[in-house]
Residue frames as a rotation matrix with the C-alpha (Angstrom) as fourth column:
UNK 1
0.001 -0.849 -0.528 -29.35
-0.922 0.204 -0.329 65.90
0.387 0.488 -0.783 134.79
UNK 2
0.892 0.245 0.381 -28.87
-0.350 0.907 0.236 62.15
-0.287 -0.344 0.894 134.81
UNK 3
-0.067 -0.963 -0.260 -25.51
-0.997 0.078 -0.030 60.41
0.049 0.257 -0.965 134.92
UNK 4
0.940 0.278 -0.197 -24.92
-0.286 0.958 -0.015 56.80
0.185 0.071 0.980 134.02
UNK 5
-0.145 -0.989 0.004 -22.02
-0.954 0.139 -0.266 54.71
0.262 -0.042 -0.964 135.37
UNK 6
0.166 0.164 -0.972 -21.41
-0.148 0.979 0.140 50.97
0.975 0.120 0.187 135.75
UNK 7
-0.725 -0.560 -0.401 -20.02
0.358 0.191 -0.914 51.48
0.588 -0.806 0.062 139.29
UNK 8
0.406 0.890 -0.209 -22.63
0.670 -0.134 0.731 51.65
0.622 -0.437 -0.650 142.01
UNK 9
0.086 -0.544 -0.835 -20.01
0.900 -0.318 0.300 53.27
-0.428 -0.776 0.462 144.30
UNK 10
-0.847 -0.489 0.209 -19.44
0.523 -0.693 0.496 55.90
-0.098 0.529 0.843 141.63
UNK 11
-0.274 0.871 0.407 -23.15
0.367 -0.297 0.882 56.56
0.889 0.390 -0.238 141.16
UNK 12
0.529 0.444 -0.724 -23.65
0.837 -0.132 0.530 57.10
0.139 -0.886 -0.441 144.91
UNK 13
-0.382 -0.753 -0.536 -20.69
0.746 -0.593 0.302 59.50
-0.545 -0.285 0.789 145.02
UNK 14
-0.900 0.007 0.436 -22.05
0.327 -0.650 0.686 61.51
0.288 0.760 0.583 142.09
UNK 15
0.160 0.986 0.039 -25.62
0.547 -0.122 0.829 61.59
0.822 -0.111 -0.559 143.49
UNK 16
0.475 0.094 -0.875 -24.42
0.878 -0.117 0.464 62.68
-0.059 -0.989 -0.138 146.88
UNK 17
-0.451 -0.778 -0.437 -21.69
0.683 -0.616 0.392 65.15
-0.574 -0.121 0.810 145.87
UNK 18
-0.998 -0.067 0.009 -23.60
0.054 -0.709 0.704 66.79
-0.041 0.702 0.711 142.90
UNK 19
-0.396 0.916 -0.066 -27.30
-0.286 -0.191 -0.939 66.06
-0.873 -0.353 0.338 143.52
UNK 20
-0.406 0.242 -0.881 -27.79
-0.912 -0.050 0.406 64.42
0.054 0.969 0.241 140.16
UNK 21
0.668 0.670 0.323 -29.86
-0.628 0.741 -0.237 61.49
-0.398 -0.045 0.916 139.26
UNK 22
-0.514 -0.841 -0.171 -27.89
-0.823 0.427 0.374 58.31
-0.241 0.333 -0.912 138.48
UNK 23
0.745 0.667 0.007 -28.67
-0.612 0.687 -0.392 55.17
-0.266 0.288 0.920 136.51
UNK 24
-0.217 -0.800 0.560 -26.68
-0.220 0.599 0.770 52.07
-0.951 0.044 -0.306 135.55
UNK 25
0.140 0.361 0.922 -28.55
0.802 0.504 -0.319 51.80
-0.580 0.784 -0.219 132.16
UNK 26
-0.773 -0.541 -0.331 -27.19
0.264 -0.749 0.608 54.09
-0.577 0.383 0.722 129.47
UNK 27
-0.697 0.576 0.428 -30.35
0.570 0.083 0.817 53.71
0.435 0.814 -0.386 127.33
UNK 28
0.419 0.807 -0.417 -32.55
0.888 -0.266 0.376 55.07
0.192 -0.528 -0.827 130.14
UNK 29
-0.127 -0.532 -0.837 -30.01
0.690 -0.654 0.310 57.71
-0.713 -0.538 0.450 130.99
UNK 30
-0.892 -0.383 -0.238 -30.27
0.098 -0.680 0.727 59.29
-0.440 0.625 0.644 127.46
UNK 31
-0.408 0.799 0.442 -33.83
0.911 0.388 0.138 58.63
-0.062 0.459 -0.886 126.67
UNK 32
0.645 0.762 -0.054 -35.09
0.763 -0.646 0.003 62.14
-0.032 -0.043 -0.999 127.55
UNK 33
0.021 -0.729 -0.684 -31.82
0.537 -0.569 0.623 64.03
-0.843 -0.380 0.380 127.33
UNK 34
0.950 0.173 -0.261 -31.35
-0.067 -0.703 -0.708 67.16
-0.306 0.690 -0.657 125.14
UNK 35
0.355 -0.912 -0.204 -27.58
-0.864 -0.237 -0.445 66.80
0.357 0.334 -0.872 125.45
UNK 36
0.990 -0.133 -0.055 -25.67
0.144 0.937 0.318 63.50
0.009 -0.322 0.947 125.73
UNK 37
0.385 -0.920 0.068 -22.11
-0.907 -0.391 -0.158 63.77
0.172 0.000 -0.985 126.98
UNK 38
0.874 -0.237 -0.425 -19.81
0.170 0.967 -0.189 60.86
0.456 0.093 0.885 126.32
UNK 39
0.272 -0.831 0.485 -17.10
-0.892 -0.407 -0.197 60.66
0.361 -0.379 -0.852 128.88
UNK 40
0.927 0.004 0.375 -15.94
-0.152 0.918 0.366 57.14
-0.343 -0.396 0.852 128.92
UNK 41
-0.157 -0.971 0.182 -12.49
-0.315 0.224 0.922 55.40
-0.936 0.087 -0.341 128.44
UNK 42
-0.192 -0.016 -0.981 -11.77
-0.969 -0.157 0.192 54.87
-0.158 0.987 0.014 124.82
UNK 43
-0.963 -0.138 -0.230 -11.91
-0.190 0.956 0.223 51.04
0.189 0.258 -0.947 125.17
UNK 44
-0.619 0.785 0.017 -15.51
0.437 0.363 -0.823 51.31
-0.652 -0.502 -0.568 126.49
UNK 45
-0.550 0.377 -0.745 -16.74
-0.612 -0.789 0.053 53.63
-0.568 0.485 0.665 123.68
UNK 46
-0.827 0.248 -0.504 -17.82
-0.350 0.473 0.808 50.82
0.439 0.845 -0.305 121.25
UNK 47
-0.661 0.637 -0.396 -20.10
0.714 0.697 -0.071 49.21
0.231 -0.329 -0.916 123.82
UNK 48
-0.503 0.460 -0.732 -21.59
0.344 -0.671 -0.657 52.58
-0.793 -0.582 0.179 124.93
UNK 49
-0.680 0.240 -0.693 -22.21
-0.670 -0.587 0.455 53.69
-0.298 0.774 0.559 121.42
UNK 50
-0.805 0.448 -0.390 -24.00
0.129 0.773 0.622 50.35
0.580 0.450 -0.679 120.66
UNK 51
-0.583 0.591 -0.558 -26.09
0.789 0.244 -0.564 50.82
-0.197 -0.769 -0.608 123.80
UNK 52
-0.061 0.566 -0.822 -27.26
0.228 -0.794 -0.564 54.39
-0.972 -0.222 -0.081 122.89
UNK 53
-0.889 -0.340 0.307 -27.06
0.361 -0.108 0.926 54.09
-0.282 0.934 0.219 119.07
UNK 54
-0.534 0.587 0.608 -29.33
0.567 -0.286 0.773 56.29
0.628 0.757 -0.180 116.99
UNK 55
-0.662 0.319 -0.679 -30.28
0.480 -0.516 -0.710 59.10
-0.576 -0.795 0.188 119.36
UNK 56
0.452 0.881 0.140 -33.26
0.754 -0.293 -0.588 61.25
-0.476 0.371 -0.797 118.29
UNK 57
0.094 -0.432 0.897 -32.50
0.846 -0.440 -0.300 63.92
0.525 0.787 0.325 115.74
UNK 58
0.701 0.260 0.664 -33.02
-0.045 -0.913 0.405 66.59
0.711 -0.314 -0.629 118.36
UNK 59
0.902 -0.409 -0.138 -30.44
0.232 0.189 0.954 65.24
-0.364 -0.893 0.266 120.72
UNK 60
0.577 -0.816 -0.020 -26.85
-0.623 -0.424 -0.657 66.64
0.528 0.392 -0.753 120.63
UNK 61
0.886 -0.398 -0.240 -23.99
0.464 0.774 0.431 64.43
0.014 -0.493 0.870 121.49
UNK 62
0.579 -0.773 0.261 -20.72
-0.721 -0.634 -0.279 65.95
0.381 -0.027 -0.924 122.99
UNK 63
0.851 -0.364 -0.378 -17.83
0.407 0.913 0.038 63.53
0.331 -0.186 0.925 123.24
UNK 64
0.571 -0.754 0.323 -14.74
-0.819 -0.551 0.162 64.07
0.055 -0.357 -0.932 125.38
UNK 65
0.828 -0.261 0.496 -13.42
0.117 0.946 0.302 60.62
-0.548 -0.192 0.814 124.64
UNK 66
0.085 -0.930 -0.357 -9.73
-0.639 -0.326 0.697 60.49
-0.765 0.168 -0.622 123.78
UNK 67
-0.726 -0.637 0.258 -8.47
-0.281 0.617 0.735 58.78
-0.628 0.461 -0.627 120.61
UNK 68
-0.142 0.644 0.752 -11.58
0.761 0.557 -0.334 58.81
-0.634 0.525 -0.569 118.49
UNK 69
-0.979 -0.120 0.163 -12.58
0.200 -0.687 0.699 60.81
0.028 0.717 0.696 115.39
UNK 70
-0.505 0.826 -0.251 -15.70
-0.578 -0.540 -0.612 62.74
-0.641 -0.164 0.750 114.84
UNK 71
-0.215 0.404 -0.889 -16.47
-0.880 0.314 0.355 60.54
0.423 0.859 0.288 111.81
UNK 72
-0.689 -0.002 -0.725 -16.29
0.091 0.992 -0.089 57.35
0.719 -0.128 -0.683 113.86
UNK 73
-0.899 0.427 -0.095 -18.52
0.028 -0.159 -0.987 58.86
-0.437 -0.890 0.131 116.56
UNK 74
-0.352 0.781 -0.516 -21.09
-0.877 -0.468 -0.111 59.79
-0.328 0.413 0.849 113.95
UNK 75
-0.285 0.136 -0.949 -20.96
-0.638 0.711 0.294 56.45
0.715 0.689 -0.116 112.26
UNK 76
-0.855 -0.192 -0.482 -20.89
0.154 0.794 -0.588 54.49
0.496 -0.577 -0.649 115.52
UNK 77
-0.776 0.603 -0.186 -23.95
0.044 -0.242 -0.969 56.34
-0.630 -0.760 0.161 116.84
UNK 78
-0.460 0.550 0.697 -25.72
0.880 0.177 0.440 56.65
0.119 0.816 -0.565 113.55
UNK 79
0.599 0.546 -0.585 -26.12
0.703 -0.709 0.057 60.25
-0.383 -0.445 -0.809 114.32
UNK 80
0.171 -0.563 0.808 -24.92
0.804 -0.395 -0.445 63.52
0.570 0.726 0.385 112.79
UNK 81
0.610 0.077 0.789 -25.27
-0.245 -0.928 0.279 66.05
0.754 -0.364 -0.547 115.62
UNK 82
0.728 -0.508 -0.460 -21.98
0.686 0.526 0.503 65.23
-0.014 -0.682 0.732 117.32
UNK 83
0.703 -0.592 0.393 -19.32
-0.522 -0.806 -0.280 67.51
0.483 -0.008 -0.876 118.76
UNK 84
0.564 -0.639 -0.523 -15.89
0.709 0.699 -0.089 66.31
0.423 -0.320 0.848 119.69
UNK 85
0.609 -0.378 0.697 -14.01
-0.442 -0.892 -0.098 68.32
0.659 -0.248 -0.710 122.28
UNK 86
0.144 -0.576 -0.805 -11.10
0.714 0.624 -0.318 67.78
0.685 -0.529 0.501 124.68
UNK 87
0.962 0.195 0.192 -11.23
0.011 -0.728 0.686 69.80
0.274 -0.658 -0.702 127.89
UNK 88
-0.005 -0.993 0.116 -7.90
-0.142 -0.115 -0.983 71.08
0.990 -0.022 -0.140 129.31
UNK 89
-0.357 -0.266 -0.895 -6.65
0.722 0.529 -0.446 70.42
0.592 -0.806 0.003 132.72
UNK 90
-0.995 -0.003 0.103 -7.54
-0.062 -0.781 -0.621 73.85
0.082 -0.624 0.777 134.19
UNK 91
-0.232 0.971 -0.051 -11.15
-0.478 -0.068 0.875 72.85
0.847 0.228 0.481 133.54
UNK 92
-0.138 0.137 -0.981 -10.80
0.602 0.798 0.027 70.54
0.787 -0.586 -0.192 136.55
UNK 93
-0.563 -0.098 -0.821 -10.67
0.758 -0.456 -0.465 73.70
-0.329 -0.884 0.331 138.83
UNK 94
0.400 0.916 -0.040 -13.28
0.792 -0.367 -0.489 75.66
-0.462 0.164 -0.872 136.84
UNK 95
0.365 -0.316 -0.876 -10.73
-0.111 -0.949 0.296 77.86
-0.924 -0.011 -0.381 135.13
UNK 96
-0.759 -0.619 0.199 -10.29
0.089 0.204 0.975 76.25
-0.644 0.758 -0.100 131.79
UNK 97
0.102 0.709 -0.698 -12.05
-0.784 -0.375 -0.495 76.17
-0.612 0.597 0.518 128.38
UNK 98
-0.351 -0.183 0.918 -12.84
0.473 0.812 0.342 73.87
-0.808 0.554 -0.198 125.54
UNK 99
-0.137 0.220 -0.966 -13.01
-0.744 -0.667 -0.046 75.10
-0.654 0.712 0.255 122.05
UNK 100
-0.213 0.060 0.975 -14.44
0.552 0.831 0.070 73.19
-0.806 0.554 -0.210 119.11
UNK 101
-0.684 0.048 -0.728 -14.82
-0.570 -0.658 0.492 74.11
-0.456 0.751 0.478 115.51
UNK 102
0.445 0.894 0.057 -17.77
-0.509 0.305 -0.805 73.19
-0.736 0.329 0.591 113.39
UNK 103
-0.020 -0.457 0.889 -17.08
0.477 0.777 0.410 70.57
-0.879 0.432 0.203 110.78
UNK 104
-0.894 -0.373 -0.249 -16.31
-0.039 -0.488 0.872 71.45
-0.446 0.789 0.422 107.22
UNK 105
-0.665 0.709 0.236 -19.64
0.690 0.462 0.557 70.11
0.286 0.533 -0.796 106.22
UNK 106
0.248 0.799 -0.547 -21.51
0.931 -0.353 -0.092 72.48
-0.267 -0.487 -0.832 108.44
UNK 107
0.272 -0.200 -0.941 -19.38
0.179 -0.951 0.254 75.70
-0.945 -0.238 -0.223 107.75
UNK 108
0.915 -0.032 0.403 -17.99
0.404 0.064 -0.912 75.06
0.004 0.997 0.072 104.29
UNK 109
0.598 -0.743 0.300 -14.64
-0.627 -0.667 -0.403 76.43
0.500 0.053 -0.865 105.66
UNK 110
0.434 -0.584 -0.686 -11.52
0.509 0.787 -0.348 74.69
0.744 -0.198 0.639 106.54
UNK 111
0.605 -0.182 -0.775 -9.61
0.742 -0.225 0.632 75.48
-0.289 -0.957 -0.001 109.86
UNK 112
-0.538 -0.843 0.019 -7.08
0.794 -0.499 0.347 77.61
-0.282 0.202 0.938 107.96
UNK 113
-0.340 0.518 0.785 -9.91
0.423 -0.662 0.619 79.70
0.840 0.542 0.006 106.52
UNK 114
0.727 0.614 -0.306 -11.35
0.544 -0.244 0.803 80.13
0.418 -0.750 -0.512 110.03
UNK 115
0.110 -0.810 -0.576 -7.80
0.880 -0.190 0.436 81.15
-0.462 -0.555 0.692 111.31
UNK 116
-0.685 -0.508 0.522 -7.35
0.710 -0.627 0.320 83.68
0.165 0.590 0.790 108.43
UNK 117
0.198 0.887 0.417 -10.79
0.564 -0.452 0.692 85.33
0.802 0.098 -0.589 109.39
UNK 118
0.939 0.225 -0.258 -9.29
0.329 -0.379 0.865 86.38
0.097 -0.898 -0.430 112.73
UNK 119
0.109 -0.989 -0.098 -5.70
0.801 0.029 0.598 87.06
-0.589 -0.144 0.795 111.69
UNK 120
0.943 0.121 -0.309 -5.01
-0.016 -0.913 -0.408 90.67
-0.332 0.390 -0.859 110.65
UNK 121
0.563 -0.773 0.292 -2.07
0.565 0.101 -0.819 91.17
0.604 0.626 0.494 108.18
UNK 122
-0.302 -0.787 0.539 0.86
0.094 -0.587 -0.804 92.56
0.949 -0.192 0.251 110.27
UNK 123
0.413 0.561 0.718 -1.10
-0.610 -0.415 0.675 92.14
0.676 -0.716 0.171 113.64
UNK 124
-0.108 -0.471 0.875 -0.36
-0.981 0.192 -0.018 90.54
-0.159 -0.861 -0.483 116.87
UNK 125
0.639 0.378 0.670 -1.86
-0.325 0.922 -0.211 87.19
-0.698 -0.083 0.712 115.91
UNK 126
0.935 -0.323 -0.143 0.19
-0.073 0.216 -0.974 87.11
0.346 0.921 0.179 112.75
UNK 127
0.066 -0.941 0.333 3.37
-0.816 -0.243 -0.524 87.84
0.574 -0.237 -0.784 114.75
UNK 128
0.097 -0.046 0.994 2.56
-0.845 0.523 0.107 85.14
-0.525 -0.851 0.012 117.24
UNK 129
0.874 0.251 0.416 1.98
-0.015 0.870 -0.493 82.55
-0.485 0.425 0.764 114.48
UNK 130
0.665 -0.718 -0.204 5.16
-0.361 -0.070 -0.930 83.48
0.653 0.692 -0.306 112.82
UNK 131
-0.138 -0.740 0.658 7.03
-0.970 -0.034 -0.242 82.86
0.202 -0.672 -0.713 116.05
UNK 132
0.380 0.318 0.869 5.33
-0.521 0.849 -0.084 79.53
-0.764 -0.421 0.489 116.50
UNK 133
0.997 -0.018 -0.073 6.27
-0.052 0.531 -0.846 78.48
0.054 0.847 0.529 112.98
UNK 134
0.309 -0.951 0.011 9.94
-0.687 -0.231 -0.689 79.46
0.658 0.205 -0.725 113.57
UNK 135
-0.332 -0.358 0.873 9.89
-0.907 0.375 -0.191 77.10
-0.259 -0.855 -0.449 116.67
UNK 136
-0.840 0.087 -0.535 8.45
-0.215 0.852 0.477 74.19
0.497 0.516 -0.697 114.55
UNK 137
-0.669 0.555 0.494 5.29
-0.609 -0.030 -0.792 74.40
-0.425 -0.831 0.358 116.51
UNK 138
0.359 0.853 -0.378 3.01
-0.923 0.264 -0.282 72.85
-0.141 0.450 0.882 113.82
UNK 139
-0.085 -0.501 -0.861 5.47
-0.520 0.760 -0.391 70.09
0.850 0.414 -0.325 113.27
UNK 140
-0.929 -0.272 0.253 5.53
-0.330 0.296 -0.896 69.37
0.169 -0.916 -0.365 117.04
UNK 141
-0.223 0.941 0.254 1.69
-0.812 -0.035 -0.583 69.45
-0.540 -0.336 0.772 117.25
UNK 142
0.391 0.387 -0.835 1.43
-0.831 0.539 -0.139 66.95
0.396 0.748 0.533 114.28
UNK 143
-0.415 -0.667 -0.618 3.98
-0.345 0.744 -0.572 64.71
0.842 -0.024 -0.539 115.84
UNK 144
-0.887 0.158 0.433 2.16
-0.430 0.055 -0.901 64.86
-0.166 -0.986 0.019 119.27
UNK 145
0.107 0.983 -0.147 -1.22
-0.946 0.055 -0.320 64.16
-0.307 0.174 0.936 117.62
UNK 146
0.244 -0.064 -0.968 0.23
-0.629 0.749 -0.209 61.23
0.738 0.659 0.143 115.76
UNK 147
-0.798 -0.583 -0.150 1.79
-0.259 0.557 -0.789 59.85
0.544 -0.591 -0.595 118.85
UNK 148
-0.575 0.679 0.458 -1.54
-0.624 -0.001 -0.782 60.14
-0.530 -0.734 0.424 120.85
UNK 149
0.289 0.767 -0.573 -3.39
-0.957 0.235 -0.168 58.50
0.006 0.597 0.802 117.92
UNK 150
-0.164 -0.444 -0.881 -1.06
-0.432 0.835 -0.341 55.55
0.887 0.324 -0.329 117.91
UNK 151
-0.965 -0.167 0.203 -1.40
-0.248 0.322 -0.914 55.17
0.088 -0.932 -0.352 121.63
UNK 152
-0.292 0.940 0.174 -5.22
-0.803 -0.142 -0.579 55.34
-0.520 -0.309 0.796 121.40
UNK 153
0.218 0.258 -0.941 -5.14
-0.833 0.552 -0.041 52.64
0.509 0.793 0.335 118.83
UNK 154
-0.564 -0.545 -0.620 -3.37
-0.097 0.790 -0.605 50.35
0.820 -0.282 -0.499 121.27
UNK 155
-0.749 0.328 0.575 -5.91
-0.637 -0.122 -0.761 51.04
-0.180 -0.937 0.301 124.04
């Protein structure tokens, strides 16, 4: 594993604490990688994408960058094997999880179709979804995502 960071202090810490190789050069860091993980601040993403643009077709890119879209990542990297995920806070203590769904282009199914595949009529998931709808959950999620998007645009 190789980690790239602009800060020499951070590289030293990562090397000492986790025993990973570190570099200051993003191009060199991704040169032989099977998996490239983008974990940068949103305002640094354009520069990093330019530096590592056009990974090899065999390389997979996983982004945990806030405020960006899968489409902009694919376009900015000139690469189609990109996954976008947002880890949750419990991941910081090794107790969380991140879930991503394949894009419509890969599966031919929309998120609602995927949800319906695991929701039994009259079952527990159906009941839970009904209660969430009664509480305006979907509307609140849309409002929260819109607010986060607007904030990310300002970053």
